[in-house]
C-alpha positions as CSV (number, residue, x, y, z in Angstrom):
1,M,15.1,1.0,29.0
2,F,15.7,-0.8,25.8
3,A,13.0,-3.3,26.6
4,I,10.4,-0.5,26.9
5,I,11.6,0.9,23.6
6,A,11.3,-2.5,22.0
7,A,7.8,-3.0,23.4
8,V,6.7,0.3,21.8
9,I,8.3,-0.5,18.5
10,F,6.7,-4.0,18.5
11,G,3.3,-2.4,19.3
12,L,3.7,0.1,16.4
13,A,4.7,-2.7,14.0
14,L,1.7,-4.7,15.1
15,I,-0.7,-1.8,14.5
16,L,0.8,-1.1,11.1
17,D,0.5,-4.7,10.2
18,W,-3.1,-5.0,11.3
19,A,-4.1,-1.7,9.6
20,D,-2.2,-2.8,6.4
21,A,-0.9,0.7,6.3
22,T,2.0,1.8,4.1
23,V,3.7,4.8,5.7
24,S,7.0,4.7,3.8
25,D,9.7,2.2,2.9
26,A,11.6,3.0,6.2
27,F,8.7,2.1,8.5
28,T,7.5,-1.3,7.3
29,P,6.5,-3.9,9.9
30,Q,9.6,-5.9,9.0
31,T,12.0,-3.0,9.6
32,L,10.3,-2.2,12.9
33,L,10.6,-5.9,13.9
34,M,14.3,-5.8,13.3
35,A,14.6,-2.5,15.3
36,G,12.7,-4.1,18.1
37,L,14.9,-7.2,18.1
38,L,18.0,-5.0,18.1
39,C,16.6,-3.2,21.2
40,I,15.9,-6.6,22.9
41,A,19.5,-7.7,22.1
42,L,20.9,-4.5,23.6
43,H,18.8,-4.9,26.7
44,L,19.9,-8.5,27.2
45,A,23.5,-7.5,26.7
46,G,23.2,-5.1,29.6
47,I,23.5,-1.9,27.6
48,G,21.4,0.9,29.0
49,A,21.0,-0.7,32.4
50,S,20.7,1.8,35.2
51,T,23.4,0.7,37.5
52,K,25.3,3.1,39.7
53,W,29.1,2.8,39.6
54,R,31.0,3.5,42.8
55,G,34.6,4.6,42.9
56,R,37.1,3.8,45.5
57,R,36.6,5.3,48.9
């Protein structure tokens, strides 16, 4: 799940960089890059993985 979110964030950062758009100080390509890298790190750490936990039978 976090990998999909990271891909969307990276795509948005790329579009903003290509368009040379300034939305606000919070949404610069650099801050979106850091948010995407955070999502990739969380994905690689296994957070947000859809695993089903079983209890004892």
